[in-house]
C-alpha positions as CSV (number, residue, x, y, z in Angstrom):
1,X,76.5,-71.8,0.9
2,X,77.7,-75.1,2.4
3,X,75.1,-74.8,5.1
4,X,72.3,-74.2,2.5
5,X,73.4,-77.3,0.5
6,X,73.3,-79.5,3.7
7,X,69.9,-78.2,4.7
8,X,68.5,-78.6,1.2
9,X,69.9,-82.2,1.0
10,X,68.4,-83.1,4.4
11,X,65.0,-81.8,3.6
12,X,64.9,-83.4,0.2
13,X,66.1,-86.7,1.6
14,X,63.5,-86.8,4.3
15,X,60.8,-85.9,1.8
16,X,61.9,-88.6,-0.6
17,X,62.3,-91.3,2.0
18,X,58.7,-90.6,3.3
19,X,57.3,-91.5,-0.1
20,X,60.0,-93.8,-1.4
21,X,57.5,-96.4,-2.3
22,X,55.9,-94.2,-5.0
23,X,57.5,-93.4,-8.3
24,X,57.7,-89.6,-8.7
25,X,56.6,-87.4,-11.5
26,X,59.2,-84.8,-12.5
27,X,58.4,-81.2,-13.7
28,X,60.0,-78.0,-14.8
29,X,58.6,-74.5,-15.0
30,X,59.5,-71.0,-16.0
31,X,57.7,-68.0,-14.4
32,X,57.7,-64.2,-14.6
33,X,58.0,-62.9,-11.0
34,X,56.8,-59.6,-9.6
35,X,58.5,-59.0,-6.3
36,X,58.3,-56.3,-3.6
37,X,59.4,-55.8,0.0
38,X,57.6,-54.9,3.2
39,X,60.0,-52.2,4.4
40,X,59.6,-50.1,7.5
41,X,61.9,-47.8,9.6
42,X,60.7,-47.1,13.1
43,X,57.0,-46.2,12.4
44,X,57.5,-45.1,8.8
45,X,56.5,-47.5,6.0
46,X,58.4,-47.1,2.7
47,X,56.4,-46.7,-0.5
48,X,58.0,-49.3,-2.7
49,X,57.1,-50.5,-6.2
50,X,57.6,-54.0,-7.7
51,X,60.7,-55.3,-9.3
52,X,60.2,-57.7,-12.3
53,X,62.3,-60.8,-12.6
54,X,62.2,-64.5,-13.3
55,X,61.6,-67.7,-11.3
56,X,62.9,-71.0,-12.8
57,X,62.2,-74.3,-11.1
58,X,62.5,-78.1,-11.1
59,X,60.7,-80.4,-8.9
60,X,59.1,-83.8,-8.3
61,X,55.6,-85.0,-7.3
62,X,55.1,-88.0,-5.0
63,X,51.6,-89.3,-4.8
64,X,50.1,-89.6,-1.2
65,X,47.5,-92.3,-1.2
66,X,45.0,-92.4,-4.0
67,X,42.8,-89.3,-3.4
68,X,44.7,-86.7,-5.5
69,X,47.1,-85.5,-2.7
70,X,50.8,-85.3,-3.4
71,X,54.1,-84.1,-1.9
72,X,56.1,-81.7,-4.2
73,X,59.7,-80.8,-3.2
74,X,61.7,-78.7,-5.6
75,X,64.5,-76.3,-6.2
76,X,64.1,-72.8,-7.7
77,X,66.2,-69.9,-8.9
78,X,64.2,-66.8,-7.9
79,X,64.8,-63.1,-8.4
80,X,63.4,-60.8,-5.8
81,X,63.7,-57.2,-4.6
82,X,62.0,-53.8,-4.9
83,X,62.3,-50.2,-6.1
84,X,61.9,-47.1,-4.0
85,X,60.9,-43.9,-5.7
86,X,62.0,-40.9,-3.5
87,X,60.2,-37.6,-3.3
88,X,57.3,-38.9,-5.4
89,X,54.1,-37.1,-4.3
90,X,55.8,-36.3,-1.0
91,X,55.4,-39.9,0.2
92,X,59.0,-40.9,0.7
93,X,61.1,-38.1,2.4
94,X,64.8,-38.4,1.8
95,X,67.5,-35.9,0.6
96,X,66.2,-34.5,-2.7
97,X,69.2,-35.6,-4.7
98,X,68.3,-39.3,-4.3
99,X,65.9,-40.1,-7.1
100,X,65.5,-43.9,-7.0
101,X,66.9,-47.0,-5.2
102,X,66.6,-50.5,-6.7
103,X,67.4,-53.7,-4.9
104,X,67.8,-56.9,-7.0
105,X,68.3,-60.2,-5.0
106,X,69.1,-63.7,-6.4
107,X,68.0,-66.7,-4.4
108,X,68.3,-70.5,-4.5
109,X,65.0,-71.6,-3.0
110,X,63.8,-75.0,-1.7
111,X,60.0,-75.3,-1.5
112,X,58.3,-78.4,0.0
113,X,54.6,-78.2,-0.9
114,X,51.5,-80.3,-0.2
115,X,49.3,-80.4,-3.3
116,X,45.9,-81.6,-4.4
117,X,44.9,-82.3,-8.0
118,X,41.5,-83.2,-9.4
119,X,40.4,-83.8,-13.0
120,X,38.0,-81.5,-14.8
121,X,37.9,-83.8,-17.9
122,X,40.0,-86.3,-19.6
123,X,42.6,-83.7,-20.6
124,X,42.1,-80.9,-18.1
125,X,42.8,-80.8,-14.4
126,X,43.4,-78.2,-11.7
127,X,45.8,-78.3,-8.7
128,X,46.4,-76.4,-5.5
129,X,49.7,-76.3,-3.5
130,X,50.8,-74.8,-0.2
131,X,53.9,-75.2,1.9
132,X,57.1,-73.7,3.3
133,X,60.3,-72.8,1.7
134,X,63.9,-72.1,2.6
135,X,66.1,-69.8,0.5
136,X,69.7,-68.7,0.3
137,X,70.7,-65.4,-1.2
138,X,73.8,-66.0,-3.3
139,X,74.0,-62.5,-4.8
140,X,72.3,-59.1,-4.5
141,X,72.9,-55.6,-5.8
142,X,71.6,-52.2,-4.5
143,X,71.6,-49.4,-7.1
144,X,71.1,-45.8,-6.1
145,X,70.3,-43.2,-8.8
146,X,70.8,-39.5,-7.9
147,X,71.1,-36.1,-9.4
148,X,74.7,-35.5,-8.3
149,X,76.3,-38.2,-10.3
150,X,75.6,-41.5,-12.1
151,X,74.8,-43.2,-8.8
152,X,76.5,-46.2,-7.3
153,X,76.2,-50.0,-7.0
154,X,76.7,-51.9,-3.7
155,X,76.4,-55.5,-2.7
156,X,73.4,-56.2,-0.6
157,X,74.6,-59.2,1.5
158,X,77.2,-58.6,4.1
159,X,78.2,-55.5,6.1
160,X,77.3,-52.2,4.4
161,X,79.0,-48.9,5.5
162,X,76.4,-46.6,7.1
163,X,73.7,-49.2,7.0
164,X,72.5,-52.6,8.3
165,X,73.9,-55.8,7.0
166,X,71.5,-58.2,5.2
167,X,71.0,-61.8,6.0
168,X,71.3,-64.3,3.1
169,X,68.8,-66.7,4.6
170,X,65.1,-66.5,4.1
171,X,62.3,-68.8,5.3
172,X,58.7,-68.3,4.2
173,X,55.6,-69.9,2.8
174,X,53.9,-70.0,-0.6
175,X,50.6,-70.9,-2.2
176,X,49.8,-71.7,-5.8
177,X,47.3,-72.9,-8.3
178,X,47.7,-74.5,-11.7
179,X,45.5,-75.3,-14.7
180,X,46.7,-78.5,-16.5
181,X,46.2,-79.5,-20.1
182,X,47.6,-83.0,-20.4
183,X,51.3,-82.6,-19.3
184,X,51.5,-78.8,-19.7
185,X,50.2,-76.4,-17.0
186,X,49.7,-72.7,-16.5
187,X,50.5,-71.7,-12.9
188,X,50.3,-68.7,-10.6
189,X,51.3,-68.2,-7.0
190,X,52.4,-66.0,-4.1
191,X,55.3,-66.2,-1.6
192,X,56.0,-64.3,1.6
193,X,59.2,-64.3,3.6
194,X,59.2,-64.5,7.4
195,X,62.8,-63.5,8.0
196,X,63.7,-59.9,8.6
197,X,66.5,-59.2,6.1
198,X,68.0,-56.5,8.3
199,X,70.2,-58.6,10.6
200,X,69.9,-57.2,14.1
201,X,67.1,-54.8,13.1
202,X,69.0,-51.6,14.1
203,X,72.0,-49.5,12.9
204,X,73.5,-46.1,13.5
205,X,73.2,-44.0,10.3
206,X,75.9,-41.5,9.4
207,X,75.5,-37.8,10.6
208,X,72.8,-38.7,13.1
209,X,72.5,-39.5,16.8
210,X,69.3,-41.5,16.2
211,X,69.3,-45.3,16.2
212,X,67.0,-46.5,13.4
213,X,65.1,-49.8,13.6
214,X,64.4,-51.1,10.1
215,X,62.7,-54.3,8.9
216,X,62.5,-55.7,5.4
217,X,60.6,-58.8,4.3
218,X,60.4,-60.4,0.9
219,X,57.2,-61.1,-1.0
220,X,56.5,-62.0,-4.6
221,X,53.9,-63.1,-7.1
222,X,54.7,-65.3,-10.1
223,X,52.9,-66.7,-13.2
224,X,54.2,-68.9,-15.9
225,X,54.2,-72.3,-17.7
226,X,55.4,-75.7,-16.8
227,X,55.6,-79.3,-18.0
228,X,55.3,-82.6,-16.2
229,X,57.3,-85.6,-17.4
């Protein structure tokens, strides 16, 4: 956590210093997020379904020149994860007593976007943003439902018995679009992580001599409302 705070502070400081001559516009937004994960084991791709959550953010906009471009650093709380339905249409093959596995991840996320806004009329405008983000997973839960008992809950981050540990860090990129009416805006966007959550990429499963190579990447869509001060 300390390392994340230092990285976030350094990135925000560098972004702020580069446009310190401009007075920023601040903003807040609240979004519904629909997240999923690209999950593979050896040559097998898991058939996952989205997990619905929230994405809450604060940020600032620093004007770059006078042509509508701006720099937009921010800080978000973002829920991510996925749901795996086992033995559904014969797609996912696992022991028949496992019915469903759900992963819920909680991140603090620092995006630094470049944006462009242009007016449609006196009251309406549209903007586009793109840029990288760094994220730190401060909490995560894996829930398995099965037919033998009520299932069990485990923590996602850290070492897991019989499975790979998950890294808390994620780095990725996002893109978004927003329709503005005066100071209120409706936004939508997409984010994709570049860091394999399975630290090391391989583990030795119980009751097997086979070494499995598994990869998991975060991805999510979001849509919601915001306000610029």
